[in-house]
N, C-alpha and C positions, 0 to 999 in steps of 0.2 A: 415420567418425563425427566425428572431430575436424575434418575438412575441412568438413563440413556446418555445424558450429558457427562456423567462421571465415567461411563464406559468409553465414550469418545475420547475424553481427555487421557484416560489410561492407555488406550490403543495408540493415540497420537504420540504419547511419551515413549512407549515401548518401541514403536516403529522408528521414531526419531533417534533414539539411542542406538538401535541396530544400524540405521543408515549412517550415522556419524561415526560409530566405531568401525564399521566395515570400510567406509570411505577413507578414514584416517589411516587404518592399517595398510591400505594399499598405497596411499600417497606417501606415507613414511617408509614404504618398502620394508615392512616387517619381514624378517627372515622366513617365517612360516608362510606368509602370503607369496613372497617371491618364489620359494621352493614349490609351493602348491601350484601356482599358475604357470610356472616355467615348465612343468611336466606336460602341459598341453600346448607348449610353444609360444606362450605370451611373454614378451620381454618387459623390462622395467618401464619403458615409456608407455606401453599400452596399459600397464598396471596403474600408473599414475593417472592417466586419462580416465581410466575406469573408476578410480577412486574419486576423482573430481566430479565425474558424473553422479556418483552416489551422493556426494555432499550437496551438489546442486539440486538433485532430486529431493533430498531431505529438506533443504531450505524451502523449496517450492511447495513441498507437502505440508509444511507447518503453516503456511499462509493460506487462509481460507479461499481466496480468489484464485490461487494457482494450485490448489490441492490436487485436482485431477491430473494436471500436467506432471506435478511432482510424483503422484502415484504411478503414472505411466513410466516415468524414468526409473523410479525405485523398483517397480515390478520387473522391468526389463533387466536392470542390473542384478537384482536378487535372482531372477530367472537364469541369467547367464552364469552366475556363480554356482547355481544348482547344477547346471549342465556340466560345469568343470568338476564339481564334486563327484557326479556320476562317472565322468570320464576317468577320474582318478580311482574308480573302483570302490568308493565309499558309499555304498547303497543305503545303509541305515541313516547316515548323516545327510545323505541326499534327500531322503524322504522328510527328515526333520527340517531341511532347508526350505521346504514348501510353506512352512508356518508363517514367515514374514509376508509372503505373497498373499496368503489367506487372510492375514490380519489387515493388510492394505485393502483388499477387496471388501472385507467386512466394514471397515471404517468408512470407505467411500459410499457404501450402500446404506449406512445408517442415516436416517433423515435428521436434518437439523431442526429440532423442535424447540 
């Protein structure tokens, strides 16, 4: 039981760090993010909105009562990023990009005991 709680905390921390860092990179229009997303036709305004969605999803994900809503938002934004990665021809990185989605699903399905 205690082990499951530790696993939940670790997963929550990892997903939160990923969500915050990905969201901030987009909001701050980091050159790599701008270049990467512009290759599929997304402009800076869309990138900032996308980053705000990721941050919002992360905040909601951390709060137990809104965790499922946050998980849905994060899953969608990580999924959209994965699509962009594949569209840019980076298949190995695209496969690796499924990991945050898998972690979100794992955490949501762990029972609170």
